[in-house]
C-alpha positions as CSV (number, residue, x, y, z in Angstrom):
1,X,201.9,-16.9,-31.9
2,X,204.8,-17.6,-29.5
3,X,207.8,-19.3,-31.0
4,X,210.5,-21.1,-29.1
5,X,213.7,-20.1,-30.9
6,X,217.0,-21.5,-29.5
7,X,218.6,-18.9,-27.3
8,X,222.2,-18.8,-25.9
9,X,222.7,-18.2,-22.2
10,X,225.1,-15.3,-21.8
11,X,224.7,-14.5,-18.1
12,X,223.3,-16.1,-15.0
13,X,222.0,-14.3,-11.9
14,X,221.8,-17.0,-9.2
15,X,220.5,-14.5,-6.6
16,X,217.4,-13.7,-8.8
17,X,217.4,-17.2,-10.4
18,X,217.3,-15.8,-14.0
19,X,219.5,-16.1,-17.0
20,X,220.1,-13.5,-19.7
21,X,219.8,-15.1,-23.1
22,X,220.6,-14.0,-26.6
23,X,217.9,-14.8,-29.2
24,X,219.2,-13.9,-32.6
25,X,220.9,-10.8,-31.3
26,X,218.1,-9.8,-28.9
27,X,218.8,-10.2,-25.2
28,X,216.2,-10.8,-22.5
29,X,215.9,-12.4,-19.1
30,X,214.4,-15.8,-18.6
31,X,213.5,-17.6,-15.4
32,X,215.4,-20.6,-14.3
33,X,212.7,-21.9,-11.9
34,X,211.8,-24.9,-14.0
35,X,215.3,-26.2,-14.3
36,X,217.4,-28.2,-11.9
37,X,220.0,-26.1,-10.0
38,X,223.3,-25.9,-11.9
39,X,221.7,-27.5,-14.9
40,X,222.0,-24.4,-17.1
41,X,225.5,-22.9,-17.7
42,X,226.7,-19.9,-19.6
43,X,227.1,-20.8,-23.3
44,X,224.3,-23.4,-23.2
45,X,221.5,-23.2,-25.8
46,X,218.0,-23.3,-24.4
47,X,214.4,-23.2,-25.3
48,X,212.1,-20.7,-23.6
49,X,208.3,-20.7,-23.0
50,X,206.3,-18.0,-21.3
51,X,209.5,-16.4,-20.1
52,X,211.1,-19.5,-18.5
53,X,213.8,-21.8,-19.7
54,X,212.2,-25.1,-20.3
55,X,215.1,-27.2,-21.4
56,X,218.6,-27.3,-22.9
57,X,219.1,-28.0,-26.6
58,X,222.1,-29.5,-28.3
59,X,224.4,-26.8,-29.8
60,X,224.5,-28.4,-33.2
61,X,220.7,-28.6,-33.3
62,X,220.4,-25.1,-32.0
63,X,222.7,-23.7,-34.7
64,X,220.9,-25.6,-37.4
65,X,217.5,-24.2,-36.2
66,X,218.9,-20.7,-36.1
67,X,220.2,-21.0,-39.6
68,X,216.7,-22.0,-40.8
69,X,215.1,-19.1,-38.9
70,X,217.5,-16.7,-40.5
71,X,216.8,-18.0,-43.9
72,X,213.0,-17.6,-43.3
73,X,213.4,-14.1,-41.9
74,X,215.6,-13.0,-44.9
75,X,212.8,-14.0,-47.3
76,X,210.1,-12.1,-45.4
77,X,209.1,-8.5,-46.3
78,X,210.1,-5.8,-43.8
79,X,206.5,-5.3,-42.6
80,X,206.0,-9.0,-42.0
81,X,209.3,-9.1,-39.9
82,X,208.1,-6.2,-37.8
83,X,204.7,-7.8,-37.2
84,X,206.4,-11.1,-36.2
85,X,208.7,-9.3,-33.7
86,X,205.8,-7.3,-32.2
87,X,203.6,-10.4,-31.9
88,X,206.5,-12.2,-30.0
89,X,207.0,-9.2,-27.7
90,X,203.3,-9.1,-27.0
91,X,202.9,-12.8,-26.4
92,X,200.1,-13.1,-23.8
93,X,201.9,-16.0,-22.1
94,X,205.2,-14.2,-21.5
95,X,206.3,-14.3,-17.9
96,X,209.3,-12.8,-16.1
């Protein structure tokens, strides 16, 4: 299963048209091809799908979602956490 967890844009590479995003402490690159030019800025919260930024999300909503995700993760057993992370890393629809 692929989840769209709010991610914060920490860097933008205009030459490659990608952003580096932080998703709960994990950084990764995400394509900007589906967004309007200059629409995404450093510090914005965004949602990803298959390795691309699909849309921006309001910071307040993003922080509330992240709080809920953290609460869920804290209640999970270590093995379940590991499986969830591995499943996300192996998402068959991941691009970039």
